[in-house]
Backbone as CSV, one residue per row, in Angstrom:
resi,resn,N_x,N_y,N_z,CA_x,CA_y,CA_z,C_x,C_y,C_z
1,MET,0.858,-1.182,0.000,0.000,0.000,0.000,0.890,1.227,0.000
2,ASN,0.554,2.205,-0.833,1.306,3.447,-0.858,1.076,4.208,0.433
3,SER,2.160,4.745,0.999,1.965,5.542,2.202,1.563,6.945,1.786
4,ARG,0.644,7.512,2.536,0.161,8.861,2.274,0.188,9.634,3.571
5,MET,0.299,10.934,3.444,0.231,11.786,4.606,-1.168,11.669,5.211
6,THR,-1.258,11.675,6.511,-2.544,11.620,7.178,-3.135,13.015,7.214
7,ILE,-4.335,13.153,6.656,-5.015,14.442,6.612,-6.431,14.232,7.110
8,SER,-6.913,15.113,7.952,-8.301,15.062,8.394,-8.955,16.409,8.144
9,TYR,-10.072,16.383,7.448,-10.869,17.573,7.186,-12.313,17.226,7.460
10,ASP,-13.104,18.250,7.650,-14.545,18.069,7.773,-15.195,18.958,6.725
11,ILE,-15.498,18.377,5.571,-16.119,19.123,4.488,-17.565,18.674,4.376
12,GLY,-18.455,19.608,4.349,-19.855,19.286,4.122,-20.541,18.628,5.301
13,GLY,-19.974,18.736,6.495,-20.621,18.206,7.678,-20.584,16.700,7.818
14,TYR,-19.765,16.011,6.998,-19.708,14.557,7.072,-18.770,14.060,8.158
15,GLY,-17.907,14.905,8.666,-16.962,14.498,9.694,-15.671,14.005,9.104
16,PRO,-14.598,14.069,9.897,-13.278,13.702,9.367,-13.122,12.208,9.165
17,VAL,-12.411,11.879,8.108,-12.026,10.509,7.814,-10.554,10.559,7.468
18,THR,-9.743,9.768,8.135,-8.312,9.773,7.885,-7.939,8.562,7.053
19,LEU,-7.254,8.797,5.938,-6.857,7.723,5.044,-5.345,7.581,5.061
20,THR,-4.855,6.492,5.628,-3.418,6.273,5.644,-3.029,4.857,5.278
21,ASP,-3.929,3.903,5.362,-3.552,2.517,5.102,-4.765,1.683,4.727
22,GLY,-4.547,0.391,4.529,-5.619,-0.516,4.145,-6.760,-0.563,5.143
23,ALA,-6.458,-0.443,6.433,-7.518,-0.453,7.438,-8.432,0.752,7.263
24,ALA,-7.858,1.885,6.935,-8.669,3.081,6.693,-9.513,2.893,5.438
25,ASP,-8.942,2.270,4.407,-9.706,1.988,3.191,-10.911,1.109,3.516
26,GLU,-10.719,0.119,4.372,-11.826,-0.750,4.763,-12.885,0.026,5.544
27,ARG,-12.437,0.947,6.376,-13.385,1.758,7.153,-14.289,2.560,6.213
28,VAL,-13.706,3.153,5.189,-14.504,3.934,4.240,-15.380,3.007,3.401
29,MET,-14.857,1.836,3.015,-15.679,0.901,2.254,-16.894,0.465,3.071
30,ARG,-16.763,0.388,4.362,-17.931,0.058,5.192,-19.007,1.149,5.068
31,GLU,-18.589,2.386,4.887,-19.545,3.474,4.627,-20.259,3.225,3.294
32,ALA,-19.511,2.777,2.295,-20.116,2.459,0.994,-21.084,1.281,1.134
33,ILE,-20.734,0.297,1.950,-21.629,-0.840,2.197,-22.913,-0.353,2.862
34,ASP,-22.796,0.591,3.793,-23.999,1.169,4.411,-24.899,1.799,3.351
35,GLN,-24.300,2.473,2.384,-25.066,3.065,1.291,-25.744,1.974,0.458
36,ALA,-25.019,0.890,0.199,-25.582,-0.228,-0.566,-26.794,-0.816,0.154
37,GLN,-26.722,-0.867,1.477,-27.851,-1.396,2.240,-29.069,-0.479,2.133
38,LEU,-28.828,0.833,2.009,-29.949,1.755,1.782,-30.624,1.453,0.449
39,ALA,-29.831,1.151,-0.564,-30.389,0.773,-1.861,-31.208,-0.507,-1.729
40,ARG,-30.631,-1.510,-1.084,-31.331,-2.788,-0.892,-32.661,-2.586,-0.181
41,ASP,-32.663,-1.731,0.848,-33.884,-1.482,1.617,-34.963,-0.800,0.785
42,ARG,-34.574,-0.236,-0.341,-35.519,0.428,-1.250,-35.774,-0.420,-2.506
43,ASP,-35.420,-1.699,-2.432,-35.584,-2.645,-3.544,-34.804,-2.243,-4.785
44,GLU,-33.674,-1.586,-4.588,-32.742,-1.263,-5.658,-31.571,-2.232,-5.553
45,VAL,-30.867,-2.457,-6.649,-29.671,-3.302,-6.607,-28.698,-2.667,-5.611
46,PRO,-28.219,-3.456,-4.641,-27.435,-2.895,-3.542,-25.993,-2.537,-3.910
47,VAL,-25.837,-1.359,-4.479,-24.521,-0.810,-4.757,-24.442,0.524,-4.041
48,GLY,-23.325,0.740,-3.351,-23.113,1.996,-2.635,-21.774,2.588,-2.982
49,ALA,-21.669,3.901,-2.831,-20.429,4.598,-3.160,-20.211,5.767,-2.210
50,VAL,-18.926,6.077,-1.992,-18.522,7.186,-1.133,-17.343,7.875,-1.806
51,VAL,-17.339,9.214,-1.803,-16.227,9.990,-2.334,-15.498,10.651,-1.170
52,VAL,-14.171,10.525,-1.185,-13.329,11.100,-0.134,-12.343,12.058,-0.782
53,LEU,-12.192,13.232,-0.169,-11.203,14.209,-0.619,-10.485,14.766,0.595
54,LYS,-9.175,14.728,0.559,-8.345,15.248,1.653,-8.780,14.691,3.000
55,GLY,-9.139,13.426,2.998,-9.466,12.750,4.242,-10.891,12.860,4.710
56,ALA,-11.744,13.583,3.984,-13.134,13.750,4.418,-14.082,13.144,3.393
57,ILE,-15.145,12.537,3.894,-16.210,12.070,3.013,-16.966,13.305,2.535
58,ILE,-16.972,13.505,1.215,-17.647,14.672,0.648,-18.850,14.293,-0.207
59,GLY,-19.039,13.000,-0.429,-20.184,12.560,-1.219,-20.554,11.135,-0.912
60,ARG,-21.848,10.879,-0.926,-22.372,9.532,-0.709,-23.442,9.260,-1.758
61,GLY,-23.600,7.982,-2.092,-24.660,7.634,-3.024,-24.962,6.158,-3.011
62,PHE,-26.185,5.843,-3.401,-26.582,4.447,-3.567,-27.424,4.348,-4.821
63,ASN,-27.520,3.149,-5.358,-28.287,2.924,-6.577,-29.723,3.394,-6.384
64,GLN,-30.237,4.141,-7.368,-31.635,4.558,-7.332,-32.239,4.798,-8.715
65,PRO,-31.807,4.019,-9.721,-32.404,4.230,-11.044,-33.887,3.843,-11.104
66,ILE,-34.300,2.841,-10.352,-35.696,2.395,-10.395,-36.586,3.429,-9.709
67,SER,-36.262,3.773,-8.476,-37.101,4.719,-7.729,-37.051,6.117,-8.321
68,GLY,-35.940,6.478,-8.938,-35.812,7.805,-9.519,-36.173,7.888,-10.984
69,ASN,-36.557,6.749,-11.571,-36.822,6.705,-13.015,-35.684,7.380,-13.777
70,ASP,-34.467,7.030,-13.400,-33.278,7.674,-13.953,-32.214,6.624,-14.241
71,PRO,-31.978,6.298,-15.505,-30.990,5.267,-15.820,-29.567,5.648,-15.436
72,THR,-29.318,6.924,-15.148,-27.969,7.342,-14.748,-27.786,7.379,-13.235
73,ALA,-28.784,7.055,-12.460,-28.711,7.172,-11.009,-28.032,5.964,-10.363
74,HIS,-26.880,5.597,-10.904,-26.058,4.563,-10.271,-25.396,5.176,-9.038
75,ALA,-25.003,4.333,-8.104,-24.408,4.795,-6.851,-23.232,5.731,-7.083
76,GLU,-22.372,5.386,-8.045,-21.187,6.198,-8.296,-21.570,7.594,-8.790
77,ILE,-22.530,7.663,-9.693,-22.958,8.949,-10.250,-23.593,9.802,-9.160
78,VAL,-24.435,9.192,-8.337,-25.086,9.920,-7.244,-24.031,10.462,-6.274
79,ALA,-23.044,9.639,-5.936,-21.987,10.073,-5.015,-21.131,11.175,-5.639
80,LEU,-20.808,11.048,-6.924,-20.023,12.088,-7.603,-20.800,13.396,-7.660
81,ARG,-22.090,13.339,-7.912,-22.915,14.559,-7.927,-22.943,15.208,-6.547
82,ASP,-23.087,14.392,-5.523,-23.103,14.897,-4.152,-21.764,15.560,-3.819
83,ALA,-20.677,14.913,-4.193,-19.342,15.452,-3.920,-19.113,16.758,-4.674
84,ALA,-19.501,16.798,-5.942,-19.328,18.009,-6.744,-20.115,19.173,-6.143
85,ALA,-21.320,18.893,-5.661,-22.121,19.939,-5.023,-21.455,20.408,-3.728
86,THR,-20.863,19.488,-2.994,-20.203,19.836,-1.737,-19.032,20.778,-1.960
87,VAL,-18.204,20.485,-2.956,-17.014,21.320,-3.181,-17.264,22.455,-4.169
88,GLY,-18.406,22.435,-4.839,-18.722,23.497,-5.778,-17.925,23.428,-7.066
89,ASN,-17.589,22.207,-7.490,-16.810,22.036,-8.708,-17.066,20.636,-9.258
90,TYR,-17.219,20.536,-10.567,-17.433,19.219,-11.170,-16.145,18.415,-11.247
91,ARG,-15.012,19.062,-11.110,-13.731,18.372,-11.068,-13.428,18.006,-9.622
92,LEU,-13.196,16.742,-9.399,-12.894,16.228,-8.054,-11.456,15.717,-8.043
93,THR,-10.557,16.538,-8.555,-9.163,16.160,-8.743,-8.558,15.620,-7.454
94,GLY,-8.028,14.401,-7.560,-7.359,13.777,-6.427,-8.277,13.071,-5.450
95,ALA,-9.583,13.160,-5.661,-10.512,12.489,-4.752,-10.436,10.975,-4.945
96,GLU,-10.946,10.262,-3.968,-11.004,8.800,-3.996,-12.470,8.380,-4.019
97,LEU,-12.780,7.437,-4.897,-14.131,6.899,-4.987,-14.114,5.457,-4.516
98,PHE,-14.897,5.173,-3.490,-15.062,3.830,-2.951,-16.423,3.330,-3.401
99,VAL,-16.464,2.156,-4.027,-17.735,1.606,-4.497,-17.751,0.105,-4.228
100,THR,-18.904,-0.409,-3.873,-18.994,-1.807,-3.448,-18.829,-2.793,-4.590
101,VAL,-19.167,-2.371,-5.814,-19.090,-3.257,-6.976,-18.359,-2.527,-8.106
102,GLU,-17.607,-3.269,-8.877,-16.872,-2.711,-10.011,-17.777,-1.857,-10.889
103,PRO,-17.356,-0.638,-11.200,-18.179,0.260,-12.008,-18.430,-0.243,-13.433
104,CYS,-19.579,0.167,-13.959,-19.945,-0.102,-15.352,-19.249,0.912,-16.257
105,LEU,-19.503,0.809,-17.546,-18.900,1.707,-18.521,-19.261,3.172,-18.256
106,MET,-20.525,3.448,-17.995,-20.958,4.820,-17.735,-20.242,5.395,-16.520
107,CYS,-20.192,4.619,-15.452,-19.592,5.107,-14.218,-18.075,5.243,-14.342
108,ALA,-17.445,4.338,-15.074,-16.010,4.457,-15.312,-15.718,5.744,-16.075
109,GLY,-16.553,6.071,-17.044,-16.391,7.326,-17.769,-16.545,8.525,-16.857
110,ALA,-17.501,8.477,-15.956,-17.699,9.578,-15.006,-16.489,9.736,-14.088
111,VAL,-15.861,8.626,-13.706,-14.651,8.671,-12.888,-13.556,9.465,-13.605
112,VAL,-13.400,9.219,-14.885,-12.395,9.936,-15.677,-12.757,11.413,-15.773
113,HIS,-14.004,11.712,-16.115,-14.416,13.109,-16.284,-14.319,13.896,-14.984
114,ALA,-14.549,13.243,-13.850,-14.449,13.916,-12.554,-13.007,14.065,-12.079
115,ARG,-12.087,13.391,-12.764,-10.659,13.416,-12.410,-10.387,12.761,-11.051
116,ILE,-11.111,11.673,-10.792,-10.880,10.899,-9.573,-9.445,10.377,-9.609
117,GLY,-8.753,10.477,-8.486,-7.365,10.019,-8.426,-7.231,8.540,-8.128
118,ARG,-8.164,8.023,-7.346,-8.062,6.644,-6.884,-9.451,6.043,-6.801
119,LEU,-9.626,4.901,-7.453,-10.884,4.158,-7.432,-10.657,2.872,-6.665
120,LEU,-11.472,2.633,-5.658,-11.396,1.400,-4.872,-12.757,0.723,-4.946
121,TYR,-12.764,-0.555,-5.295,-14.042,-1.258,-5.300,-13.899,-2.616,-4.636
122,GLY,-15.063,-3.143,-4.208,-15.092,-4.419,-3.506,-15.168,-5.603,-4.445
123,ALA,-16.358,-5.890,-4.940,-16.596,-7.096,-5.742,-16.467,-6.804,-7.233
124,PRO,-15.871,-7.727,-7.971,-15.851,-7.575,-9.426,-17.245,-7.802,-10.001
125,GLU,-17.481,-7.277,-11.182,-18.749,-7.460,-11.898,-18.410,-8.105,-13.237
126,PRO,-18.437,-9.456,-13.282,-17.950,-10.170,-14.462,-18.677,-9.850,-15.768
127,LYS,-19.945,-9.494,-15.705,-20.704,-9.250,-16.935,-20.593,-7.817,-17.444
128,ALA,-20.580,-6.849,-16.535,-20.633,-5.447,-16.968,-19.516,-4.588,-16.383
129,GLY,-18.610,-5.191,-15.636,-17.519,-4.415,-15.042,-16.611,-3.832,-16.108
130,ALA,-16.419,-2.523,-16.061,-15.664,-1.853,-17.115,-14.265,-1.440,-16.674
131,VAL,-13.841,-1.874,-15.485,-12.518,-1.483,-14.983,-11.513,-2.616,-15.128
132,ARG,-11.899,-3.836,-14.763,-10.995,-4.970,-14.868,-11.652,-6.219,-15.460
133,SER,-12.951,-6.398,-15.277,-13.602,-7.661,-15.636,-13.928,-7.776,-17.118
134,ALA,-15.060,-7.238,-17.528,-15.493,-7.364,-18.922,-14.737,-6.419,-19.850
135,MET,-14.372,-5.248,-19.327,-13.610,-4.243,-20.089,-12.570,-3.622,-19.156
136,GLN,-11.620,-2.949,-19.740,-10.596,-2.245,-18.969,-10.492,-0.810,-19.500
137,VAL,-11.589,-0.080,-19.454,-11.638,1.235,-20.090,-10.695,2.244,-19.463
138,LEU,-10.422,2.140,-18.187,-9.531,3.110,-17.547,-8.095,2.969,-18.030
139,ASP,-7.784,1.845,-18.675,-6.440,1.622,-19.201,-6.297,2.083,-20.651
140,ASP,-7.368,2.594,-21.239,-7.321,3.007,-22.637,-6.326,4.156,-22.809
141,PRO,-5.356,4.001,-23.709,-4.340,5.044,-23.884,-4.895,6.356,-24.447
142,ALA,-6.095,6.340,-25.003,-6.683,7.570,-25.542,-7.181,8.509,-24.447
143,LEU,-7.366,7.990,-23.247,-7.874,8.831,-22.156,-6.789,9.794,-21.676
144,ASN,-7.216,10.993,-21.320,-6.267,12.015,-20.877,-6.099,12.059,-19.366
145,HIS,-6.632,11.086,-18.658,-6.531,11.042,-17.196,-6.313,9.603,-16.756
146,ARG,-5.446,9.397,-15.827,-5.157,8.067,-15.286,-5.697,7.975,-13.863
147,VAL,-6.236,6.811,-13.562,-6.837,6.555,-12.259,-6.130,5.370,-11.632
148,GLU,-5.694,5.521,-10.397,-5.162,4.375,-9.649,-6.346,3.500,-9.247
149,VAL,-6.233,2.199,-9.447,-7.335,1.272,-9.158,-6.887,0.281,-8.091
150,VAL,-7.719,0.130,-7.067,-7.506,-0.860,-6.011,-8.744,-1.747,-5.995
151,THR,-8.549,-3.051,-6.147,-9.679,-3.977,-6.195,-9.713,-4.837,-4.935
152,GLY,-10.875,-5.412,-4.669,-11.004,-6.408,-3.617,-11.098,-5.874,-2.198
153,VAL,-11.418,-4.595,-2.012,-11.564,-4.052,-0.660,-12.880,-4.562,-0.075
154,LEU,-12.784,-5.369,0.970,-13.943,-6.027,1.587,-14.777,-6.772,0.534
155,GLU,-14.075,-7.410,-0.381,-14.714,-8.074,-1.512,-15.791,-9.064,-1.090
156,GLU,-15.499,-9.898,-0.117,-16.459,-10.926,0.277,-17.754,-10.313,0.801
157,GLU,-17.651,-9.281,1.637,-18.857,-8.629,2.161,-19.665,-7.979,1.044
158,CYS,-18.971,-7.338,0.132,-19.657,-6.692,-0.992,-20.346,-7.719,-1.883
159,ARG,-19.659,-8.822,-2.158,-20.234,-9.873,-2.994,-21.438,-10.511,-2.308
160,GLU,-21.314,-10.797,-1.021,-22.414,-11.433,-0.295,-23.670,-10.564,-0.287
161,LEU,-23.494,-9.265,-0.195,-24.634,-8.348,-0.219,-25.385,-8.468,-1.546
162,MET,-24.643,-8.498,-2.638,-25.264,-8.645,-3.966,-25.921,-10.017,-4.114
163,GLN,-25.202,-11.065,-3.740,-25.738,-12.423,-3.898,-27.000,-12.618,-3.077
164,ALA,-27.010,-12.125,-1.851,-28.192,-12.263,-1.001,-29.391,-11.533,-1.613
165,PHE,-29.152,-10.376,-2.163,-30.222,-9.594,-2.789,-30.849,-10.365,-3.948
166,PHE,-30.008,-10.905,-4.843,-30.537,-11.597,-6.004,-31.124,-12.956,-5.646
167,THR,-30.576,-13.619,-4.638,-31.153,-14.882,-4.168,-32.565,-14.643,-3.626
168,GLU,-32.729,-13.585,-2.852,-34.038,-13.235,-2.291,-35.027,-12.868,-3.388
169,ARG,-34.580,-12.147,-4.397,-35.449,-11.722,-5.493,-35.940,-12.915,-6.312
170,ARG,-35.111,-13.929,-6.425,-35.456,-15.095,-7.233,-36.303,-16.106,-6.472
171,ALA,-36.378,-15.947,-5.165,-37.124,-16.911,-4.339,-38.615,-16.741,-4.461
């Protein structure tokens, strides 16, 4: 794990979050899991996301395309919108995006456009994952922005949340 300076800020009333190591990454991913559970409780596919900048959570989101009648209301997009509103800028340069499931093509594109510095996700998405599984769009040499990718953060918990949701739906 790359060592980083420990920084704590409180932006947008979310409270300080200090990111220095893998344990801190897991702590923030648990926040994303909490968001995923909000989606599940609303009968949405349980995906959650959290945006962190300079040690503070500045955006949160969970899947809501069904309830919002919005095909773009994926957890990552909702969290990026929340973060952009918090800082007053659509560019989130250097921010970190934590998401419970590997982003799709749309969300991977939003990560690039927002200038996210680091993307961390839990479970891979073999059918639609656009970061490492089905596609590797963030590695495309035509893109003008590079994103550090960390996979498998609390992978088992993230996967179990998805599997339980779909098992229940099929029952």
